[in-house]
N, C-alpha and C positions, 0 to 999 in steps of 0.2 A: 503493500501501501502505501501510497505518496501524501506528504504533504508538503505544503507552500509552507514558510515560513518568511512573515513580515516583520521590520521593526517598528516598533510603534508604543509610543511613550503613554497609553490610554488602553482601558481595555486590555488588558495582553494577558496571552494564555500562557503563556512561557517566561520564565527567563533564568537566564544563563547564574549556575552554579559558583560559575570561578572571577564574571563578573557584569552579573544582574541589566542585564544588554534584555529588554525585553523583545514580544516577539507571537504575535496574532499566529494565527496557526488553522489552517482549510488545506481538510481531508476531502478525500473522496470519499461518500459517504460509507463510514466502515460502521463495526457489531461495538458496542463500550468496549467488548476486549482486545480488536483488533485499534479502538485507536485508546487504549491504555499505553499496547505494545508503541507504535504511533510515538507516544507522548517520550515514552523510556529512547527510545532510537533519535530522537531532534536534541533529549538532555544530550545523549551520551553526541552526539554530529559539535552540540555548541563547546561541550568540554574538546572533543579532540581540535577545534580550530585556536583551542590554543596554545596547542602543542606547536604549533605550527606559525604564528604570526607576535608581535608582541598585543598586551594587552589591551593599550589601541586603535590596532586592527587587528583584528582577530578570527573579527566573524565576517561576510560577503557586504559591502556597501545596497548589493541588493534583495533582494529579496532570491529565497533560494532554496529547493527542492529537498528532505533527505525522505528517500535517497536520490544523489544528484543522479542526473540525467544535461543532458545535453544542448536542448532545446529552451528555449524563451520562460523561463520561471511562469508569469502568466498567461501562459496560452497551455502547461501543464493540467495533466488529467485534475490535480488535486484545486486549481484556479479554478476552473470550468464548475468541474461538483462539487469542489467546499464554497461556492458564492464570490470569492472573493474582488473586492475590486479589481476591474478591467480594465485597467488603465496602465498607462507606458512608463517606465519607473526603468532609469534611467541611472 
């Protein structure tokens, strides 16, 4: 299952346990069990970002998917099926 992560200053669904950066999450129509597993994967991905960057730039500056994929995040299944605001983010 894919999750779209969009940085948010309000109404965030999750925060990075390392730096506190907050994200709104958009899911491909999951069951509760799938959603819980996806949140764990996002938490892990946010921690992993800190392994390869400094704390100020560890997370992508643009929306991203977990698991990662090569297409535009805003036209991912998670974005479209999850009801993400479909605007172009640079």
